[in-house]
SEDREN-295026 format. One record per residue (C-alpha): x, y, z; residue number from 1. Coordinates in Angstrom, 2 decimals, padded with zeros to 5 digits. Layout:
# SEDREN-295026
X  Y  Z  NUM
...
***
This chain:
# SEDREN-295026
023.19  014.91  003.20  1
023.10  016.77  -000.02  2
025.64  017.94  -002.78  3
026.06  021.14  -004.39  4
028.68  021.14  -007.27  5
031.73  019.72  -005.86  6
030.77  019.90  -002.14  7
029.01  017.46  -000.15  8
027.33  018.85  002.97  9
026.77  016.49  005.74  10
027.15  015.97  009.75  11
030.43  014.56  010.85  12
030.07  011.01  011.93  13
033.32  008.96  011.73  14
036.54  009.39  013.75  15
038.20  010.10  010.43  16
035.85  013.17  009.72  17
036.41  014.52  013.11  18
040.24  014.14  012.99  19
040.16  016.19  009.61  20
037.91  018.86  011.62  21
040.29  019.22  014.39  22
043.32  019.85  011.61  23
041.09  022.44  009.80  24
040.68  024.09  013.12  25
044.35  024.14  013.72  26
045.14  025.49  010.40  27
042.53  028.27  010.85  28
042.60  029.43  014.53  29
046.37  028.58  015.45  30
048.18  029.21  011.97  31
046.01  031.51  010.11  32
043.89  033.43  012.99  33
046.45  033.26  016.00  34
043.29  033.02  018.41  35
044.99  029.79  020.17  36
048.30  028.84  021.34  37
049.69  026.04  019.21  38
049.59  022.73  021.01  39
052.33  021.42  018.74  40
050.52  018.39  017.23  41
048.74  019.99  014.34  42
045.37  019.30  015.96  43
042.99  021.87  017.69  44
040.15  020.21  019.73  45
037.57  022.79  020.66  46
036.96  023.07  024.70  47
033.37  022.29  023.77  48
033.92  019.29  021.52  49
032.10  017.19  024.05  50
028.90  018.86  023.10  51
029.16  020.38  019.80  52
027.51  019.04  016.64  53
029.56  019.29  013.70  54
028.47  020.16  010.14  55
031.08  019.50  007.39  56
031.74  020.07  003.78  57
033.41  017.41  001.75  58
035.41  017.78  -001.48  59
036.93  014.53  -002.88  60
036.81  012.88  000.56  61
038.60  015.70  002.14  62
037.06  017.99  004.89  63
037.38  021.59  003.39  64
034.96  023.38  005.79  65
033.23  022.89  008.87  66
030.97  024.58  011.42  67
030.13  023.32  014.97  68
027.31  024.39  017.26  69
025.53  023.29  020.56  70
022.89  024.89  022.65  71
023.92  024.02  026.06  72
025.15  026.90  028.29  73
027.71  028.08  029.13  74
027.82  030.24  025.59  75
031.21  031.85  024.52  76
029.39  034.43  023.01  77
027.95  035.65  026.42  78
031.65  036.93  027.34  79
031.06  039.30  024.36  80
027.72  040.67  025.53  81
027.00  043.63  027.71  82
023.64  041.91  028.80  83
024.17  038.01  028.52  84
020.66  037.34  029.86  85
019.37  038.34  026.12  86
020.43  034.78  025.19  87
017.69  033.21  026.93  88
015.00  036.11  027.34  89
011.16  035.36  026.85  90
011.55  031.72  026.22  91
014.15  032.07  023.36  92
015.90  028.69  022.49  93
019.56  029.55  021.44  94
022.02  027.83  019.29  95
025.56  028.86  019.20  96
027.88  028.85  016.14  97
031.00  027.69  018.02  98
033.60  027.48  015.21  99
033.43  028.10  011.54  100
036.36  027.22  009.36  101
036.97  027.00  005.67  102
040.10  026.17  003.80  103
041.35  029.43  002.22  104
040.96  028.46  -001.40  105
037.43  027.11  -000.67  106
035.98  030.40  000.54  107
033.24  031.29  -001.64  108
029.47  032.12  -001.39  109
028.48  028.43  -002.07  110
030.46  027.06  000.66  111
029.52  029.76  003.45  112
025.83  029.72  002.37  113
025.85  025.92  002.34  114
027.15  025.70  005.89  115
024.96  028.35  007.34  116
021.74  027.01  005.53  117
022.68  023.35  006.90  118
022.59  024.76  010.39  119
019.60  026.99  009.96  120
017.61  024.12  008.68  121
018.94  021.97  011.75  122
017.94  024.85  013.94  123
014.45  025.21  012.44  124
013.72  021.71  012.37  125
014.76  021.25  016.20  126
012.65  024.36  017.44  127
015.59  026.69  018.04  128
014.67  030.45  017.68  129
018.22  032.15  017.44  130
021.46  031.62  016.09  131
024.54  033.25  017.78  132
028.09  033.61  016.54  133
031.15  035.46  017.29  134
031.72  036.82  013.95  135
035.58  037.60  012.92  136
035.94  041.49  012.74  137
037.14  041.76  009.18  138
034.27  039.41  007.76  139
031.36  041.41  009.21  140
029.99  042.05  005.88  141
029.74  038.54  004.75  142
027.90  037.68  008.08  143
025.45  040.48  007.62  144
024.67  039.33  004.09  145
023.78  035.97  005.80  146
021.39  037.63  007.95  147
023.08  038.11  011.20  148
023.08  041.40  013.14  149
025.60  042.80  015.36  150
024.62  042.91  019.19  151
027.48  044.95  020.38  152
031.33  046.05  019.62  153
034.16  044.05  018.52  154
035.91  042.23  021.75  155
039.61  041.23  021.48  156
040.59  037.70  021.73  157
044.32  036.80  021.28  158
045.37  038.73  018.21  159
041.86  038.50  016.70  160
038.75  040.56  017.30  161
035.12  039.02  017.50  162
031.62  040.80  017.00  163
028.82  039.17  019.03  164
025.92  038.53  016.50  165
022.45  037.04  016.01  166
020.37  035.41  013.41  167
016.76  035.06  014.17  168
015.28  032.04  012.82  169
012.56  033.02  010.18  170
014.22  036.28  009.45  171
016.52  035.27  006.60  172
017.02  038.19  004.22  173
015.34  038.15  001.09  174
017.90  037.54  -001.01  175
019.18  034.74  000.85  176
015.45  033.18  000.79  177
015.60  033.52  -002.97  178
018.92  031.64  -003.06  179
017.60  029.06  -000.59  180
014.39  028.33  -002.87  181
016.93  028.01  -005.78  182
018.83  025.53  -003.80  183
015.74  023.44  -002.49  184
014.93  023.22  -006.22  185
018.21  021.78  -007.49  186
019.74  020.06  -004.51  187
021.26  016.67  -005.28  188
020.52  014.69  -002.36  189
022.67  011.62  -002.63  190
024.77  008.96  -000.74  191
027.99  010.15  000.52  192
031.10  009.71  -002.01  193
033.22  008.03  000.56  194
031.33  004.80  000.15  195
033.01  002.37  -001.87  196
032.02  002.17  -005.71  197
030.55  -001.03  -005.08  198
028.18  000.31  -002.41  199
027.20  003.51  -004.39  200
026.74  001.45  -007.84  201
024.47  -001.16  -006.58  202
020.72  -000.77  -006.20  203
019.60  -000.36  -002.76  204
017.92  -003.18  -000.78  205
014.29  -002.21  -000.97  206
012.53  -002.38  002.50  207
009.80  000.23  001.52  208
006.12  -000.41  001.80  209
006.01  -000.17  -001.90  210
007.43  -000.61  -004.27  211
008.48  -003.87  -002.94  212
011.28  -006.26  -003.61  213
009.98  -008.74  -006.38  214
011.26  -012.39  -007.04  215
013.07  -013.22  -010.27  216
009.97  -015.08  -011.30  217
007.81  -012.08  -010.95  218
010.23  -009.83  -012.74  219
010.61  -012.40  -015.73  220
006.89  -012.38  -016.08  221
006.57  -008.99  -015.96  222
008.96  -008.47  -018.76  223
007.18  -011.17  -021.18  224
005.76  -009.68  -024.37  225
002.58  -007.88  -024.22  226
-000.69  -009.82  -024.58  227
-003.95  -008.20  -026.11  228
-006.40  -007.43  -023.35  229
-009.26  -008.51  -025.45  230
-007.76  -011.78  -026.61  231
-008.82  -015.13  -025.61  232
-005.29  -016.11  -023.79  233
-005.48  -012.89  -021.84  234
-009.10  -013.27  -020.54  235
-008.41  -016.80  -019.60  236
-005.63  -016.02  -017.47  237
-007.52  -012.73  -016.00  238
-010.12  -015.29  -014.86  239
-007.79  -017.62  -013.41  240
-006.04  -014.88  -011.24  241
-009.45  -013.96  -010.05  242
-010.15  -017.22  -009.17  243
-006.91  -017.69  -007.37  244
-007.54  -014.43  -005.28  245
-011.02  -015.54  -004.28  246
-009.73  -018.97  -002.96  247
-007.24  -016.94  -000.87  248
-009.75  -015.01  000.99  249
-012.65  -017.64  001.57  250
-014.39  -017.37  -001.94  251
-015.66  -013.92  -003.23  252
-016.15  -012.46  -006.34  253
-013.12  -010.46  -007.39  254
-012.73  -007.45  -009.53  255
-009.31  -006.23  -011.06  256
-009.17  -002.45  -012.10  257
-006.13  -000.82  -013.70  258
-004.83  001.41  -010.92  259
-003.76  001.58  -007.39  260
-005.17  000.52  -004.03  261
-006.39  004.01  -003.72  262
-008.53  003.36  -006.78  263
-010.27  000.38  -005.08  264
-011.16  002.46  -002.08  265
-012.72  005.19  -004.11  266
-014.85  002.13  -005.66  267
-015.92  001.41  -002.40  268
-016.84  005.02  -001.31  269
-018.48  005.59  -004.56  270
-020.82  002.43  -003.88  271
-021.43  003.34  -000.26  272
-022.58  006.84  -001.25  273
-024.68  005.68  -004.27  274
-026.72  003.07  -002.07  275
-026.88  005.08  001.00  276
-028.37  008.02  -000.83  277
-030.95  005.52  -001.99  278
-032.00  003.49  000.72  279
-031.19  005.67  003.92  280
-029.39  003.19  005.82  281
-027.56  005.29  008.44  282
-024.65  007.50  008.66  283
-022.00  004.62  008.66  284
-018.97  004.30  010.95  285
-015.39  004.91  009.87  286
-012.19  003.64  011.88  287
-009.16  005.77  012.08  288
-005.95  004.83  013.70  289
-003.56  005.78  011.10  290
-002.80  007.75  008.01  291
-004.65  005.56  005.80  292
-007.80  005.30  007.91  293
-007.80  009.18  007.56  294
-007.34  008.80  004.11  295
-010.51  006.64  003.79  296
-012.28  009.36  005.84  297
-011.46  012.03  003.17  298
-012.60  009.60  000.59  299
-015.95  009.02  001.96  300
-016.23  012.92  002.59  301
-015.41  013.68  -001.23  302
-018.60  011.38  -002.25  303
-020.65  013.39  000.06  304
-020.81  010.95  003.14  305
-020.56  012.12  006.76  306
-019.94  008.98  008.77  307
-019.19  008.82  012.51  308
-015.56  008.72  013.14  309
-013.83  006.46  015.79  310
-010.34  007.36  016.12  311
-007.27  006.15  018.28  312
-003.78  007.36  018.60  313
-001.17  006.10  016.13  314
000.14  002.75  017.16  315
-003.02  001.51  019.00  316
-005.25  -000.94  017.53  317
-009.16  -000.58  017.45  318
-011.02  -000.82  020.57  319
-013.99  -003.22  019.94  320
-015.76  -002.17  022.84  321
-015.99  001.41  021.51  322
-016.95  000.00  018.17  323
-019.62  -002.08  019.65  324
-021.18  000.92  021.40  325
-021.26  003.03  018.10  326
-022.81  000.07  016.08  327
-025.39  -000.06  018.74  328
-026.69  003.66  017.65  329
-026.54  002.68  013.87  330
-029.70  001.07  012.42  331
-029.64  -002.29  010.62  332
-028.32  -002.25  007.05  333
-025.61  000.49  008.03  334
-021.79  -000.04  007.26  335
-018.62  000.33  009.10  336
-015.17  000.79  007.14  337
-011.52  000.64  008.38  338
-008.09  -000.49  007.49  339
-007.21  -003.96  008.73  340
-003.48  -003.45  008.56  341
-002.57  000.14  009.27  342
000.70  000.20  007.28  343
001.56  004.09  008.39  344
001.91  002.43  011.95  345
002.45  -001.22  011.60  346
-000.55  -002.20  013.33  347
-002.91  -005.05  012.70  348
-006.39  -004.44  013.54  349
-008.85  -007.10  014.83  350
-010.77  -007.71  011.63  351
-012.61  -011.11  013.05  352
-013.60  -009.23  016.05  353
-014.90  -006.51  013.72  354
-016.86  -008.78  011.63  355
-018.48  -010.67  014.60  356
-019.48  -007.31  016.12  357
-021.06  -006.06  013.08  358
-022.92  -009.10  012.09  359
-024.59  -009.38  015.33  360
-025.99  -006.12  014.77  361
-026.75  -006.69  011.14  362
-024.08  -004.02  010.12  363
-022.03  -004.52  006.83  364
-018.27  -004.42  006.87  365
-015.92  -002.83  004.50  366
-012.44  -003.30  004.87  367
-009.14  -001.92  003.55  368
-006.67  -004.95  003.16  369
-004.29  -003.42  000.69  370
-001.15  -004.20  002.60  371
-002.53  -007.31  004.59  372
-003.55  -009.29  001.52  373
-001.08  -011.79  001.18  374
000.64  -011.10  004.52  375
-001.76  -012.83  006.62  376
-004.43  -015.24  006.38  377
-007.91  -013.44  005.43  378
-011.56  -014.73  005.67  379
-013.45  -012.12  003.64  380
-016.51  -014.48  003.32  381
-018.40  -012.32  005.63  382
-017.28  -008.86  004.44  383
-019.61  -006.78  002.18  384
-016.67  -005.17  000.34  385
-012.81  -005.22  000.69  386
-009.85  -003.87  -001.17  387
-006.43  -005.27  -002.05  388
-003.50  -004.15  -004.32  389
-000.89  -006.06  -006.09  390
002.32  -003.92  -005.22  391
002.27  -004.79  -001.52  392
002.45  -007.90  000.37  393
001.46  -010.17  -002.74  394
005.00  -009.38  -003.98  395
004.11  -008.23  -007.42  396
004.24  -004.74  -009.05  397
001.85  -001.94  -008.45  398
-000.81  -001.39  -010.75  399
-004.03  -003.15  -010.14  400
-006.61  -002.55  -007.45  401
-008.47  -005.67  -006.06  402
-011.96  -005.42  -004.94  403
-013.45  -008.56  -003.07  404
-017.44  -008.36  -003.08  405
-020.79  -010.25  -004.03  406
-022.56  -009.63  -007.10  407
-026.06  -010.38  -005.46  408
-025.27  -007.96  -002.54  409
-024.36  -005.28  -004.95  410
-027.50  -005.79  -007.20  411
-029.57  -003.11  -005.19  412
-027.05  -000.48  -005.78  413
-028.42  002.53  -007.78  414
-025.20  002.69  -010.31  415
-026.47  005.52  -012.22  416
-024.67  008.07  -010.29  417
-021.35  006.08  -010.07  418
-018.38  007.12  -012.44  419
-018.16  003.96  -014.83  420
-014.50  003.29  -013.89  421
-015.87  002.90  -010.31  422
-018.64  000.63  -011.24  423
-017.85  -002.64  -009.13  424
-020.90  -004.51  -010.30  425
-019.90  -004.13  -013.80  426
-016.35  -005.46  -013.14  427
-017.51  -008.26  -011.28  428
-020.12  -009.24  -014.06  429
-017.44  -009.04  -016.85  430
-015.55  -012.07  -017.80  431
-012.48  -009.92  -018.72  432
-011.47  -006.36  -017.74  433
-013.97  -003.58  -018.50  434
-011.33  -001.30  -019.78  435
-007.75  -001.46  -021.04  436
-005.65  -003.75  -018.48  437
-002.00  -004.13  -018.95  438
-000.72  -007.65  -019.43  439
002.71  -007.06  -017.58  440
000.78  -006.45  -014.17  441
-001.51  -009.22  -014.86  442
001.20  -011.71  -015.52  443
003.50  -010.54  -012.55  444
000.55  -011.02  -010.44  445
000.04  -014.43  -011.80  446
003.54  -015.42  -010.94  447
003.27  -013.98  -007.49  448
000.01  -015.96  -006.60  449
002.05  -019.19  -007.09  450
003.19  -018.64  -003.58  451
-000.31  -019.09  -002.58  452
-001.55  -021.74  -004.93  453
-002.27  -024.54  -002.19  454
-003.18  -024.15  001.28  455
000.45  -025.38  002.33  456
002.08  -023.01  000.30  457
-000.03  -020.11  001.40  458
000.69  -021.15  005.19  459
004.27  -021.35  004.25  460
004.09  -017.74  002.90  461
002.36  -016.37  006.01  462
004.82  -018.09  008.24  463
007.93  -016.80  006.54  464
006.38  -013.25  006.70  465
005.58  -013.67  010.51  466
008.95  -015.10  011.39  467
010.83  -012.22  009.42  468
008.64  -009.44  011.05  469
009.44  -010.83  014.58  470
013.11  -010.88  013.71  471
013.01  -007.34  012.60  472
011.09  -006.13  015.45  473
013.70  -007.93  017.87  474
016.71  -006.59  016.09  475
015.18  -003.15  016.48  476
014.58  -003.55  020.21  477
018.21  -005.06  020.83  478
019.37  -001.55  019.67  479
016.74  000.49  021.62  480
014.61  001.13  019.03  481
011.25  000.20  019.94  482
008.38  -000.42  017.21  483
005.29  001.91  017.46  484
002.96  -001.06  017.65  485
002.60  -003.49  020.37  486
003.56  -007.05  019.90  487
000.10  -008.23  020.25  488
-000.98  -006.26  017.31  489
002.43  -005.82  015.42  490
002.11  -006.37  011.30  491
004.47  -008.97  010.27  492
005.57  -007.01  007.24  493
005.74  -003.21  008.30  494
007.57  -001.94  011.41  495
007.37  001.83  012.25  496
009.66  003.22  014.80  497
011.37  006.60  015.66  498
014.98  007.22  014.51  499
017.48  007.47  017.32  500
017.67  010.57  019.69  501
016.69  013.73  017.71  502
017.49  012.71  014.09  503
014.86  013.54  011.51  504
013.14  011.06  009.39  505
014.68  012.30  006.05  506
018.05  012.14  007.54  507
017.78  008.58  008.98  508
016.32  007.43  005.52  509
019.42  008.91  003.98  510
021.95  007.34  006.34  511
020.31  003.79  005.43  512
020.42  004.70  001.77  513
023.78  005.32  002.07  514
024.28  001.67  003.84  515
022.39  000.34  000.86  516
019.06  000.22  002.15  517
016.00  001.99  000.98  518
013.45  002.49  004.06  519
010.19  004.52  004.54  520
010.15  007.81  006.17  521
010.15  010.37  003.45  522
006.37  010.40  003.04  523
005.03  013.65  004.91  524
002.71  011.73  007.27  525
005.74  009.78  008.56  526
008.40  012.72  008.49  527
005.90  015.16  010.20  528
005.84  012.83  013.22  529
009.49  011.59  013.04  530
008.81  008.17  012.28  531
010.36  005.86  009.75  532
009.44  002.04  008.89  533
011.18  -000.98  007.69  534
008.86  -003.01  005.42  535
009.64  -006.88  004.51  536
006.78  -007.23  001.61  537
007.87  -009.42  -001.22  538
011.14  -011.36  -001.74  539
013.02  -009.92  001.26  540
015.14  -012.50  003.62  541
017.09  -012.15  006.87  542
020.25  -012.78  005.12  543
019.52  -009.46  002.82  544
018.42  -007.41  005.82  545
021.11  -008.42  008.41  546
023.83  -006.11  007.39  547
021.52  -003.10  008.05  548
021.14  -003.83  011.65  549
024.97  -004.39  011.96  550
025.48  -000.78  010.38  551
022.74  000.60  012.80  552
024.52  -001.07  015.78  553
028.14  -000.06  014.76  554
026.68  003.65  014.42  555
024.91  003.72  017.37  556
027.71  002.38  019.55  557
030.01  005.32  018.55  558
027.35  007.93  018.12  559
027.95  009.58  021.72  560
031.56  009.60  021.20  561
030.99  011.48  017.51  562
028.25  014.02  018.50  563
028.52  014.62  021.98  564
025.32  016.14  023.86  565
024.68  018.41  020.97  566
021.18  018.60  019.83  567
***
């Protein structure tokens, strides 16, 4: 879905939109171009309607342009070709433009180009190789400007004549490519205007893995007057927050740095690089089963490390037997590093199992707990270094990296080569922040940690997350949308799944936003794999989420009727 000027380009979905499509076709192909006999009801339903996909243009809620396409033979353009086999020769995947109709007053370059570009992007993203069209003879110049080439002479049909034409995907004319680039720069992607003013005006419900939905208490704390970060009040509250975080994970020294969780992992990479260069304690082992494990590997490489990589397919948890075999080949004092809760896939890995295997071999464990901190109980007492972040399951605002470590264990690190901002030991030894730290971030975190201030409150928070995550997975499964992660390793706060049928991640995300929900799926690592995700971090409840699944159920129940077999 996107808007250009007054026009909204989208795929037809509702019965009302399809009804308008059929009436536009009647006005075009019965009244204006006498290609078909008049059925007498003001409606013309295409004979290929059952397998067509319809792309429409709305102006003020009214369908003023449409284009239909399908990829299943028979193709009507074949009747106008001397050699119909050209359609499928050499592994070609054809997509036929069946109908193109635009209200006379709306026939302009924006309209024509927008419809063709919409179809072109659909074809490109779904692996089609050629677009075929039967062009009206008196509009050939327009089609040629769009990149279509004639495949033969005009063929009469009723009182009109049509020319078979083809556009090869990837061969847009240079002029059209320049226009396409301008459009991609200035496109206004938004929710369709046919939604009520109430829906379009309100903020979408945030079901993203960051930023997360914050409670009223956290929001109020964040907007308190600023406190000087070198003053006694700030330092006192800073220290109290560190102690609260330490209690949550079994007692560790805690560093707070002004930055994202990625900064926390950079400090781990810098520390490992500094001590490994000095002590020669082996290559180390790095665990990958999703995007954020891959990110750890890139960070280690940037600091000159070349660890042994163990990897598993997306959606699969760590295999402890493989890990144990790899650790058997590492010398004592080496390290292993992985992501506890891989938020790209919604998988929770076996951290206690990893710690047990590593301790038995005198291997130190480093772990990314950025999305699991606050989501599940954590015991980091036997972990060498761990990272967390404020803007995930703790339900606060992004802005602080959290590092759990032990001052004595880090004392042997040669810090001379570590950038000062990555010097964890200095941060652990400091009573306040080493460098500027914004008080809104601290005060919001302070408010969020009240949910974990006693063992009973913490257990209730974890139980709430667990119940909500299970409910989300059940609702998706009821709709035939299976989570990527198995139930025995599923995250309570992130559920990753593929959109229905062939819908792209970006389109599904736009649809959910149209319904009033912001979900994950626009990140390149998700979109390229055609995944989306629902995150229930922070102050999210079933009541808030339930309408999303109701919208999904209604849409899926009528999707076959609306789109047929078109791909």
